[in-house]
C-alpha positions in Angstrom: 72.5 250.1 116.4 68.8 250.0 117.2 67.0 253.0 118.8 63.7 252.4 120.4 61.9 255.6 119.7 60.1 255.2 123.2 63.0 254.3 124.9 65.7 256.4 123.5 68.5 255.8 126.3 68.4 251.8 125.1 69.7 253.2 121.8 73.2 253.4 123.0 73.5 249.6 122.4 74.4 250.3 118.9 77.9 252.0 119.5 79.0 250.4 122.9 77.5 248.0 125.6 77.8 250.0 128.4 75.3 251.3 131.0 72.9 254.2 130.2 70.5 255.8 132.8 69.6 259.7 133.8 72.2 259.7 136.8 75.1 258.3 138.5 72.9 256.7 141.0 70.3 255.1 138.7 73.6 253.7 136.6 75.0 252.3 140.0 72.0 250.3 140.4 71.3 249.1 136.6 75.0 248.1 136.6 74.5 246.1 139.7 71.7 244.3 138.2 73.5 244.0 135.2 76.6 242.7 136.2 74.9 240.0 138.2 72.5 239.1 135.1 75.8 238.7 133.0 77.6 236.7 135.4 74.8 234.0 136.3 72.2 234.8 133.8 70.6 232.2 131.4 72.5 231.6 127.9 70.7 232.4 125.4 70.7 230.1 122.2 72.5 231.7 119.3 71.0 233.6 116.9 71.0 232.9 113.1 73.8 234.9 111.3 71.5 237.8 109.1 71.5 237.5 105.6 73.2 240.0 103.2 70.5 241.3 100.5 73.2 242.1 98.0 74.8 239.3 96.0 78.5 239.5 96.4 81.7 237.2 96.6 84.4 237.0 99.4 87.3 238.7 98.4 89.4 237.8 101.6 88.9 236.0 104.9 90.9 236.7 108.1 90.6 235.5 111.4 89.0 239.1 112.5 87.3 240.1 109.3 85.9 239.2 106.1 86.2 241.3 103.0 82.9 241.4 101.3 83.1 242.4 97.3 80.1 243.8 95.8 82.2 245.0 92.6 80.5 245.0 89.2 83.7 246.2 87.4 87.2 245.2 89.0 89.0 248.3 86.7 86.8 251.0 88.6 88.4 253.0 91.3 88.0 251.3 94.7 85.6 252.2 97.6 85.8 250.6 101.1 82.7 250.9 103.6 84.3 250.5 107.1 81.6 249.2 109.0 81.2 249.3 112.5 82.5 247.1 115.1 80.0 247.0 117.9 77.4 245.0 119.2 75.5 244.1 115.6 76.8 242.5 112.9 78.2 244.6 109.6 75.1 243.7 107.3 73.2 246.8 108.3 74.8 248.2 105.3 72.8 245.8 103.2 69.7 245.2 105.3 67.1 244.8 102.7 65.1 246.4 99.3 65.3 250.1 99.7 67.1 250.0 102.6 70.6 248.9 101.7 73.5 251.2 101.5 75.3 248.8 99.6 72.9 249.0 96.9 72.3 252.5 96.9 76.0 253.0 96.2 76.4 250.4 93.4 72.9 252.3 91.6 74.3 255.5 92.1 77.6 254.6 90.2 80.3 252.9 92.4 81.4 249.8 90.3 84.2 248.7 92.5 83.0 248.3 96.4 84.2 246.5 99.3 82.7 246.2 102.6 84.6 245.1 106.1 82.6 242.6 107.9 84.3 242.1 111.5 84.0 238.8 112.9 83.0 238.1 116.4 85.6 237.7 119.1 87.0 234.8 120.4 88.5 233.8 123.7 92.0 233.8 122.2 91.7 237.5 120.6 90.6 239.0 124.1 93.9 241.3 123.9 93.3 242.4 120.5 93.4 246.3 120.5 92.8 249.0 118.3 96.4 248.8 116.8 95.7 245.1 115.7 92.1 245.8 113.8 93.8 249.2 112.4 96.7 246.6 110.9 94.0 244.3 109.5 92.1 247.4 107.7 95.6 247.9 106.2 95.6 244.4 105.2 92.2 244.7 103.4 93.3 248.1 101.6 96.4 246.5 100.4 94.7 243.5 99.1 92.1 245.7 97.4 95.2 248.1 96.1 95.6 251.5 97.4 94.4 254.2 97.0 91.0 253.8 98.3 88.0 255.7 99.0 87.2 255.2 102.4 83.6 255.5 104.1 83.5 255.1 107.8 80.3 254.6 109.5 79.7 255.3 113.0 82.6 253.4 115.3 84.1 252.5 111.4 84.1 256.2 110.9 86.9 257.0 113.7 88.6 253.8 112.6 88.8 255.3 108.9 89.9 258.8 110.4 92.8 257.1 112.3 93.8 254.7 109.0 93.8 258.0 106.7 96.1 259.8 109.2 98.3 257.1 109.5 98.5 256.0 106.0 97.5 259.2 104.0 99.1 257.9 100.8 96.6 255.1 100.7 93.6 257.2 100.9 92.2 259.2 98.0 88.8 260.3 99.5 87.1 260.0 103.0 83.5 259.8 103.9 82.6 260.2 107.4 79.0 259.1 108.3 77.7 259.8 111.8 81.2 259.4 113.6 82.1 260.2 116.9 85.7 262.0 116.8 85.7 265.3 119.0 83.5 263.9 122.0 84.0 267.2 123.8 82.5 269.3 120.9 79.1 268.6 122.2 77.6 266.6 124.4 75.4 263.1 123.9 74.1 260.7 125.8 76.9 258.2 125.1 79.7 260.6 126.0 78.2 261.9 128.9 77.7 258.4 130.1 81.4 257.5 129.4 82.4 260.9 131.1 80.3 260.2 134.2 81.5 256.7 134.9 85.1 255.6 135.7 86.9 253.1 133.9 86.6 250.2 136.5 82.7 250.2 135.8 83.8 249.0 132.3 86.8 246.8 133.3 84.5 244.7 135.5 82.1 244.3 132.7 85.0 243.0 130.6 86.1 240.7 133.7 82.5 239.3 133.7 82.8 238.2 130.2 86.2 236.6 130.5 88.3 239.2 128.6 85.5 239.8 126.3 82.1 242.1 125.9 79.6 239.4 125.3 77.3 240.6 122.8 74.6 238.0 123.3 74.6 238.5 127.4 74.5 242.1 126.7 71.8 242.2 124.4 69.5 240.4 126.4 70.4 242.3 129.7 70.4 245.8 127.5 66.5 245.0 126.4 63.9 245.9 125.4 62.5 242.2 125.3 60.5 243.0 122.2 60.9 245.6 119.6 57.5 246.7 118.1 56.6 247.4 114.5 55.9 250.8 114.9 59.4 251.1 116.1 61.0 249.6 113.1 58.9 251.3 110.8 60.0 254.6 112.1 63.6 253.8 112.2 63.7 252.5 108.5 61.3 255.5 107.2 59.5 252.9 105.7 56.6 253.4 103.3 55.5 250.2 103.6 52.5 249.8 105.9 52.5 247.4 109.0 50.9 244.2 108.3 51.6 244.3 104.6 53.6 241.5 102.8 56.4 244.1 102.2 56.4 245.2 105.7 56.6 241.5 107.2 59.9 241.0 104.8 61.3 244.2 106.0 60.3 243.7 109.9 62.2 240.0 109.5 65.2 241.5 108.3 65.5 243.8 110.7 64.6 241.4 113.7 67.3 238.8 112.2 69.6 241.8 112.2 68.9 242.6 115.5 69.1 239.2 117.3 72.5 238.2 115.8 75.2 239.8 118.1 79.0 240.0 118.1 81.6 239.9 121.0 84.3 242.4 121.5 87.6 242.1 122.5 87.7 243.1 126.0 91.1 245.3 125.3 89.5 246.7 121.9 86.4 247.9 124.1 88.2 249.5 127.0 90.7 251.1 124.8 87.8 252.8 123.0 86.1 253.8 126.4 89.6 255.6 127.7 91.3 257.1 124.5 88.1 258.2 122.5 85.6 259.0 125.4 87.6 259.9 128.7 90.9 261.4 127.2 89.4 262.3 123.9 92.9 261.5 122.2 91.8 261.9 118.6 90.7 265.2 118.5 93.6 266.4 121.1 96.3 264.9 118.6 97.6 262.5 121.5 96.3 259.0 119.7 99.0 256.8 118.9 98.5 254.4 116.3 100.9 251.4 115.0 103.9 253.1 116.7 103.0 256.8 115.6 101.4 259.5 117.1 98.5 260.7 114.8 98.4 264.2 113.5 95.1 264.7 111.8 96.5 267.6 109.9 98.4 264.7 107.7 94.9 264.1 106.0 94.8 266.5 103.0 92.4 264.5 100.8 89.1 265.6 100.0 86.4 265.0 103.1 82.9 264.5 103.2 81.2 264.5 106.8 77.3 263.3 107.0 75.4 263.9 110.4 71.9 263.0 111.5 70.1 266.2 113.1 68.6 264.1 115.9 71.2 261.5 116.4 71.6 260.8 120.3 74.7 258.6 119.9 76.7 261.2 118.0 76.0 265.1 118.2 76.7 266.5 115.2 79.4 268.8 116.2 81.3 265.9 117.4 81.6 264.7 113.6 81.5 268.3 112.1 85.0 269.2 114.2 86.8 267.2 111.9 86.9 270.1 109.7 88.9 272.3 112.2 91.2 269.2 112.7 92.5 267.9 109.3 95.0 269.4 106.8 92.2 269.3 104.0 91.7 272.7 102.6 87.8 274.1 103.5 87.0 274.3 100.0 87.6 270.4 99.8 85.5 269.5 102.8 81.9 269.2 102.5 79.3 268.8 105.4 75.7 267.5 105.3 73.0 267.4 108.0 70.0 265.3 107.3 66.6 265.1 109.5 67.1 261.3 111.0 68.3 259.4 114.2 71.5 257.6 114.1 70.4 254.6 112.1 68.3 256.5 109.7 71.9 257.7 108.3 72.7 254.2 107.0 69.1 252.6 106.5 66.7 255.3 106.6 64.8 255.3 103.2 64.9 259.2 102.8 69.0 259.3 103.5 69.4 256.5 100.8 67.3 258.1 97.9 68.4 261.6 98.6 71.7 261.9 100.0 74.0 258.6 99.3 73.3 259.4 96.0 75.2 262.7 95.9 78.1 261.3 98.0 78.8 259.1 95.1 78.6 261.9 92.7 81.0 264.1 94.8 83.5 261.0 94.9 83.5 260.5 91.3 84.6 264.2 90.9 87.9 264.6 90.3 90.2 265.6 93.3 92.0 269.1 93.0 95.7 268.7 93.8 96.4 270.1 97.2 100.5 271.5 97.8 99.7 271.4 101.1 101.0 274.2 104.0 99.0 275.9 106.7 98.8 279.0 104.9 96.8 277.6 102.0 94.4 276.1 104.2 93.8 279.1 106.2 93.2 281.3 103.2 91.1 278.7 101.7 
């Protein structure tokens, strides 16, 4: 998730740990060094798991995921934040004071709020794929009680979209923030990297990780060695001055989150590279989830799309393409483009103050009934 301001290519570590450089030859050289480091590199002592800022309870604990409950009213309509399952942990949703999406959503009026906290994969989970995690998400939704409002962040966004298409009756409204959906709609550094490299490159990464993508080793090899204070302040759009006690607390929370990594199952990682990036299956209507071909036109619920203008991981067009893929009428699709980088969508002070409260008001507004059918959608 971290995007160094003076080294933007390294920011790709947020979504998928792969190898990024300006050309194919540079990628090959970096990969060769990186594979060697992963295979024989020193083990880094495990970092302390980052703390969540907002008090809450554990609603459900599975081997793969913890369902965190931030609710203040058990009778209110439920909303579930589908956090990313990537190199870093889900507490980026609840980082610190004035930089917590969870706190912002609650203060804006969401009284029954849950977050998916995906657990680091263990060796016996190496074969778990996308289907397995969609099934886990379904367990969480059933435990909460459908229908739910799904809020998908980045990688959690395409998972939320797949879920809404596979179980349309279980989703009331859908929010997708900085999520890669149609990777052919516009280039990004991440999609270009995936397209330029054969699957065997990523398979070798998994092989060296004994079936996993090892977050700790990947982060160490990826770099940077240290994060500058100015970078942290810029990423978070903080008003606090470097050197102040308030900024010191914020910096400590960010560094704690950045240092703690999760391992990904090799099967899940490889399926994502192939199905989403190499083959663009979601946008093409070719993705199969839990035994059924996914038809995004089955989604007829209201949809809110939130993209970052300066996002280097997810081009805004990759997300905004959703409006032409789902069955929701255009009158029930909202789009917002904000001036920030990728991570700023979730933790930037401006986005949390100016944009997300409006999304909560959109969620609270009654959803108009929709009869369905292509003629109605086209006329809308």
